[in-house]
C-alpha positions as CSV (number, residue, x, y, z in Angstrom):
1,M,-82.3,-42.4,-27.5
2,A,-79.7,-44.0,-25.3
3,P,-77.1,-41.6,-23.9
4,F,-73.8,-41.5,-25.6
5,K,-71.0,-43.1,-23.5
6,R,-67.7,-41.4,-23.7
7,H,-64.5,-43.5,-23.5
8,A,-61.1,-42.5,-22.0
9,Y,-58.1,-43.7,-23.9
10,D,-54.6,-44.0,-22.4
11,A,-51.4,-42.7,-24.0
12,E,-50.3,-46.1,-25.2
13,F,-53.6,-46.6,-27.1
14,K,-53.3,-43.1,-28.7
15,L,-49.8,-43.7,-29.8
16,K,-50.8,-47.0,-31.5
17,A,-53.6,-45.1,-33.3
18,V,-51.1,-42.4,-34.3
19,G,-48.6,-44.9,-35.6
20,H,-51.3,-46.6,-37.7
21,A,-52.4,-43.2,-39.0
22,V,-48.9,-42.3,-40.0
23,E,-48.6,-45.5,-42.1
24,Y,-52.1,-45.9,-43.5
25,G,-53.8,-42.5,-43.0
26,N,-56.2,-41.0,-40.4
27,R,-59.4,-42.5,-41.8
28,A,-57.9,-46.0,-41.8
29,A,-56.7,-45.6,-38.2
30,A,-60.2,-44.5,-37.2
31,R,-61.7,-47.6,-38.7
32,E,-59.1,-49.9,-37.3
33,F,-59.4,-48.6,-33.7
34,N,-63.2,-47.8,-33.9
35,I,-62.8,-44.1,-33.1
36,N,-63.6,-40.8,-34.6
37,E,-61.3,-39.5,-37.3
38,S,-61.1,-36.1,-35.5
39,M,-59.6,-37.8,-32.5
40,V,-56.9,-39.3,-34.6
41,R,-56.0,-35.8,-36.0
42,K,-56.0,-34.4,-32.4
43,W,-53.7,-37.2,-31.1
44,R,-51.3,-36.7,-34.0
45,K,-50.8,-33.1,-32.9
46,Q,-50.2,-34.3,-29.4
47,E,-47.7,-37.0,-30.4
48,D,-44.6,-35.4,-28.8
49,D,-46.5,-34.9,-25.5
50,L,-47.9,-38.4,-25.5
51,R,-44.4,-39.9,-25.8
52,Q,-43.3,-38.0,-22.7
53,V,-46.0,-39.1,-20.3
54,K,-46.8,-42.4,-18.7
55,K,-48.4,-45.0,-20.9
56,T,-51.4,-45.1,-18.6
57,K,-52.1,-41.3,-18.7
58,Q,-55.5,-40.7,-20.2
59,S,-55.8,-36.9,-20.6
60,F,-54.0,-33.6,-20.5
61,R,-56.2,-31.8,-17.9
62,G,-55.1,-28.7,-16.1
63,N,-54.9,-24.9,-16.7
64,K,-52.6,-23.7,-19.4
65,A,-49.9,-21.2,-18.6
66,R,-51.2,-17.6,-18.5
67,W,-47.7,-16.2,-19.3
68,P,-46.1,-18.9,-21.5
69,Q,-43.2,-16.6,-22.5
70,L,-42.3,-16.0,-18.9
71,E,-42.4,-19.7,-18.1
72,D,-40.2,-20.4,-21.2
73,K,-37.5,-18.0,-19.9
74,L,-37.9,-19.4,-16.4
75,E,-37.5,-23.0,-17.5
76,Q,-34.4,-22.1,-19.5
77,W,-33.0,-20.4,-16.4
78,V,-33.6,-23.5,-14.3
79,V,-31.9,-25.7,-16.9
80,E,-28.9,-23.3,-17.0
81,Q,-28.6,-23.3,-13.2
82,R,-28.8,-27.0,-13.0
83,A,-26.3,-27.4,-15.8
84,A,-23.9,-25.4,-13.6
85,S,-24.8,-27.7,-10.7
86,R,-26.3,-24.8,-8.7
87,S,-29.1,-25.6,-6.3
88,V,-32.6,-24.5,-7.4
89,S,-35.4,-24.3,-4.8
90,T,-39.0,-23.3,-5.1
91,V,-38.0,-20.1,-3.3
92,T,-35.4,-19.1,-5.9
93,I,-37.8,-20.1,-8.7
94,R,-40.4,-17.7,-7.3
95,M,-37.9,-14.9,-6.9
96,K,-36.5,-15.3,-10.4
97,A,-40.1,-15.4,-11.8
98,T,-40.9,-12.2,-10.0
99,A,-37.8,-10.5,-11.5
100,L,-38.7,-11.8,-15.0
101,A,-42.3,-10.5,-14.6
102,R,-40.9,-7.1,-13.6
103,D,-38.6,-7.0,-16.6
104,M,-41.5,-8.0,-18.9
105,T,-43.8,-5.4,-17.3
106,I,-46.3,-8.1,-16.2
107,D,-48.1,-6.3,-13.3
108,E,-50.6,-9.0,-12.5
109,F,-48.0,-11.7,-11.8
110,R,-47.8,-12.8,-8.1
111,G,-45.7,-15.9,-8.2
112,G,-47.2,-17.7,-5.2
113,P,-46.4,-21.2,-4.0
114,S,-49.4,-22.7,-5.9
115,W,-48.3,-21.1,-9.1
116,C,-44.8,-22.4,-8.6
117,F,-45.9,-26.0,-8.3
118,R,-48.2,-25.7,-11.3
119,F,-45.3,-24.3,-13.3
120,M,-43.1,-27.3,-12.2
121,K,-45.8,-29.7,-13.2
122,R,-46.3,-28.1,-16.6
123,R,-42.5,-28.1,-17.3
124,N,-41.9,-31.6,-16.0
125,L,-39.9,-30.5,-13.0
126,S,-39.8,-32.1,-9.5
127,I,-38.0,-31.7,-6.2
128,R,-35.3,-34.2,-5.6
129,T,-34.4,-34.9,-2.0
130,R,-32.1,-37.0,0.1
131,T,-33.5,-39.5,2.6
132,T,-32.3,-39.0,6.1
133,V,-32.7,-41.0,9.3
134,S,-34.5,-39.1,12.1
135,Q,-33.3,-39.0,15.7
136,Q,-34.4,-42.0,17.7
137,L,-36.0,-41.4,21.1
138,P,-34.5,-43.3,24.0
139,K,-36.6,-46.2,25.3
140,D,-37.4,-44.5,28.6
141,Y,-38.1,-41.1,27.0
142,Q,-41.7,-41.0,28.5
143,E,-40.3,-41.3,32.0
144,K,-37.6,-38.6,31.3
145,L,-40.2,-36.3,29.9
146,V,-42.3,-36.5,33.0
147,T,-39.3,-36.1,35.3
148,F,-38.0,-33.0,33.4
149,H,-41.5,-31.3,33.4
150,A,-41.9,-32.0,37.1
151,Y,-38.5,-30.5,37.9
152,C,-39.1,-27.3,35.9
153,K,-42.6,-26.9,37.4
154,K,-41.2,-27.4,40.9
155,K,-38.5,-24.8,40.5
156,I,-40.9,-22.3,38.9
157,T,-43.4,-22.8,41.8
158,E,-40.9,-22.8,44.6
159,K,-39.0,-19.7,43.4
160,K,-42.1,-18.0,42.0
161,I,-40.3,-17.5,38.7
162,R,-42.2,-15.3,36.2
163,P,-42.3,-16.1,32.4
164,E,-39.9,-13.1,31.6
165,H,-37.3,-14.8,33.7
166,I,-37.5,-18.3,32.1
167,T,-34.9,-18.5,29.3
168,N,-34.1,-21.1,26.8
169,M,-30.8,-21.0,24.9
170,D,-29.4,-23.1,22.0
171,E,-26.6,-23.1,19.5
172,V,-27.2,-23.4,15.8
173,P,-24.2,-24.4,13.6
174,F,-23.9,-22.9,10.1
175,T,-21.4,-22.9,7.2
176,F,-20.7,-20.1,4.8
177,D,-21.9,-22.5,2.1
178,I,-25.2,-23.8,3.2
179,P,-25.3,-27.4,1.8
180,V,-28.6,-28.3,0.3
181,N,-30.2,-31.8,0.2
182,R,-32.7,-31.1,-2.6
183,T,-33.1,-29.1,-5.8
184,V,-35.5,-28.7,-8.6
185,E,-34.5,-30.9,-11.5
186,K,-35.9,-32.5,-14.6
187,T,-37.9,-35.6,-13.8
188,G,-36.0,-38.8,-14.5
189,T,-32.5,-37.3,-14.2
190,S,-30.2,-40.1,-12.9
191,T,-27.4,-37.9,-11.4
192,V,-28.1,-34.7,-9.4
193,S,-25.1,-32.5,-8.6
194,V,-25.2,-29.2,-6.6
195,R,-22.6,-26.4,-7.0
196,T,-21.3,-24.5,-4.0
197,T,-18.6,-21.9,-3.4
198,G,-16.4,-24.5,-1.8
199,N,-16.6,-23.1,1.7
200,E,-18.6,-25.9,3.4
201,K,-16.0,-26.2,6.1
202,S,-15.9,-22.5,6.9
203,S,-18.3,-22.5,9.8
204,F,-19.7,-20.2,12.5
205,T,-22.3,-20.7,15.3
206,V,-25.3,-18.6,16.1
207,V,-26.4,-18.6,19.7
208,L,-30.2,-18.0,20.1
209,A,-32.1,-17.4,23.3
210,C,-35.8,-16.6,24.0
211,Q,-38.0,-16.3,27.1
212,A,-41.3,-17.8,28.1
213,N,-43.1,-14.5,27.4
214,G,-41.9,-14.5,23.8
215,Q,-39.0,-11.9,24.3
216,K,-35.9,-12.7,22.2
217,L,-32.4,-12.0,23.6
218,P,-29.6,-10.6,21.4
219,L,-27.8,-12.9,19.1
220,M,-24.2,-14.1,19.7
221,I,-22.3,-15.2,16.7
222,I,-19.1,-17.2,17.1
223,F,-16.8,-17.2,14.0
224,K,-14.3,-19.9,13.4
225,R,-11.1,-17.8,13.5
226,K,-8.5,-16.7,16.1
227,T,-9.2,-12.9,16.0
228,L,-12.4,-10.9,15.9
229,P,-13.4,-9.8,12.3
230,K,-12.8,-6.2,11.5
231,E,-16.3,-5.6,10.1
232,N,-19.2,-3.3,10.9
233,F,-21.9,-5.6,12.3
234,P,-25.5,-4.6,13.2
235,A,-26.0,-3.1,16.7
236,G,-27.2,-5.6,19.3
237,V,-25.3,-8.5,17.9
238,V,-22.4,-9.9,20.0
239,I,-19.5,-11.1,17.9
240,K,-17.0,-13.6,19.2
241,A,-14.1,-15.6,17.7
242,S,-13.0,-19.2,18.5
243,P,-10.5,-21.5,16.8
244,K,-13.2,-24.2,16.6
245,G,-16.1,-21.8,15.8
246,W,-18.2,-23.5,18.5
247,M,-19.5,-23.0,22.0
248,D,-16.9,-23.8,24.8
249,E,-16.7,-23.1,28.5
250,E,-15.2,-19.7,27.9
251,K,-17.8,-18.6,25.4
252,M,-20.6,-19.9,27.6
253,S,-19.3,-17.8,30.4
254,E,-19.2,-14.8,28.1
255,W,-22.8,-15.5,27.0
256,L,-23.9,-15.5,30.6
257,R,-22.1,-12.2,31.3
258,E,-23.1,-10.4,28.1
259,I,-26.4,-11.8,26.9
260,D,-28.2,-13.4,29.8
261,V,-27.9,-10.3,31.9
262,K,-29.9,-8.3,29.3
263,R,-33.1,-10.0,30.2
264,P,-35.4,-7.8,32.5
265,G,-33.8,-7.6,35.9
266,G,-30.9,-9.8,34.8
267,F,-28.1,-7.3,35.5
268,F,-28.7,-6.9,39.2
269,H,-30.1,-10.5,39.7
270,T,-33.1,-9.1,41.6
271,A,-35.5,-11.8,40.5
272,P,-35.0,-15.6,40.4
273,S,-34.7,-17.1,37.0
274,L,-34.6,-20.4,35.2
275,L,-32.2,-21.2,32.4
276,I,-33.0,-24.2,30.1
277,Y,-30.4,-25.7,27.8
278,D,-29.3,-29.1,26.5
279,S,-26.6,-31.3,27.9
280,M,-23.7,-30.0,25.8
281,R,-20.4,-30.3,27.7
282,A,-19.8,-26.5,27.7
283,H,-23.2,-26.0,29.5
284,I,-22.6,-28.3,32.4
285,T,-19.1,-27.7,33.6
286,D,-18.6,-26.9,37.3
287,A,-17.5,-23.3,36.5
288,V,-20.6,-22.7,34.3
289,K,-23.0,-24.1,36.9
290,K,-21.4,-22.0,39.6
291,Q,-21.7,-18.9,37.4
292,V,-25.4,-19.6,36.8
293,T,-26.3,-20.1,40.4
294,Q,-24.4,-16.9,41.4
295,T,-26.9,-14.9,39.2
296,N,-29.9,-16.0,41.3
297,S,-30.7,-18.6,38.6
298,E,-31.6,-22.2,38.5
299,F,-30.7,-24.4,35.5
300,A,-32.6,-27.3,33.9
301,V,-30.5,-29.6,31.6
302,I,-32.5,-31.3,28.9
303,P,-31.7,-35.1,28.8
304,G,-29.7,-36.3,25.9
305,G,-31.8,-37.4,22.9
306,L,-34.9,-35.3,23.9
307,T,-34.1,-31.9,22.4
308,K,-36.8,-32.3,19.8
309,E,-39.3,-32.9,22.5
310,L,-38.1,-30.5,25.2
311,Q,-36.1,-27.7,23.6
312,P,-38.5,-24.8,22.8
313,L,-36.1,-23.2,20.4
314,D,-35.6,-26.5,18.5
315,I,-39.3,-26.9,18.2
316,G,-40.5,-23.4,17.4
317,V,-37.6,-21.1,16.3
318,N,-34.6,-22.9,14.9
319,R,-36.4,-24.2,11.8
320,A,-37.8,-20.8,10.9
321,F,-34.4,-19.2,11.5
322,K,-32.6,-21.7,9.2
323,A,-35.3,-21.2,6.5
324,R,-34.9,-17.4,6.5
325,L,-31.1,-17.8,6.3
326,R,-31.3,-20.3,3.6
327,A,-33.6,-18.2,1.5
328,A,-31.3,-15.2,1.9
329,W,-28.3,-17.4,1.0
330,E,-30.1,-18.8,-2.1
331,Q,-30.8,-15.3,-3.3
332,W,-27.2,-14.3,-2.8
333,M,-26.0,-17.3,-4.8
334,T,-28.6,-16.7,-7.5
335,E,-27.4,-13.1,-7.9
336,G,-23.9,-14.4,-8.4
337,E,-22.3,-12.6,-5.5
338,T,-20.2,-15.6,-4.5
339,H,-16.8,-13.9,-3.7
340,V,-15.1,-15.4,-0.6
341,H,-11.8,-14.4,0.9
342,Q,-9.0,-16.7,0.1
343,D,-6.9,-16.1,3.3
344,G,-7.9,-19.3,4.9
345,E,-10.4,-17.7,7.3
346,T,-14.1,-17.1,7.0
347,A,-15.2,-13.9,5.4
348,P,-17.8,-12.2,7.7
349,G,-17.9,-9.2,5.4
350,D,-19.4,-11.4,2.6
351,L,-21.7,-13.0,5.2
352,R,-23.5,-9.7,5.7
353,H,-24.8,-10.0,2.1
354,Y,-27.1,-12.8,3.1
355,L,-27.2,-13.3,6.9
356,P,-30.2,-11.6,8.5
357,M,-28.5,-11.0,11.8
358,D,-31.1,-8.7,13.3
359,R,-33.3,-10.1,16.0
360,G,-36.3,-9.9,13.8
361,C,-35.1,-12.9,11.8
362,L,-36.1,-15.1,14.8
363,G,-39.8,-14.3,14.3
């Protein structure tokens, strides 16, 4: 007996059979399309799902939800968040799912990344993102790379600079509202809006620094205001205020006096050191250069346009730091704690709800 050959039918074919069955009956549709009557009955039950998928889709493979009630509540929460134009990420979905599972006393629920994407697929959700243009490297970047590496190697060899005395510093700008470029939304939605607290222009700067041996120096945070905030901040964090909320010559000088000296041997300048930073104007003024050399240090300025190739912090730390901060901010927004001072200045007290300002957030 010849083996029975199974056929795969796409959604368009199934809907034609369903339509015929609705008008003439299941048996007539089976004869008309040369299929088994049981298949017609099955497809009629799937009619709503068949109308929502692509016409070329042939089957509904995939694991069913283990906790359908939890996913129903979670989908409703996503819909409500998006209706209010709030950003929804996979991180916030997992956090909300974990909270729901706790409320529903589901002990086995883990809510990992793979579960999250399966949930999104089951509920017809996708991540919507904005296309951005990446930084273009200069035409002679290969030559500049070689020159910069040779310069650093020469200084390290000549001065016998040890890894614990090689420091890289960089500034990372933030706003109290962290704008998002993507959110989970129903597939096919034409307009995607994202709600914020309206403080996208209230900014501050975090100054990061690490050494070649992996040691991290204390953070410096520069708030955009005229006076220092009257708040209790974590120990080991240096707080500054500036009308522009950004690094200038004065703040760079203070960073050298208050942060750079905290590296091993930095206070008495007993050992030679190398400071690596980008070509920002505040880094390369004559006063700053003089202050650096007075501390028994050499400086290496990263050529413009090559920070993503030569800036260690930009390559290995900044992204993780931003991700940790964004996750904390999303949790803060999800919980509804969005009160911000209305005095025209940033509200560092509110910031402490979601800014992990301990040095461990760099890891």
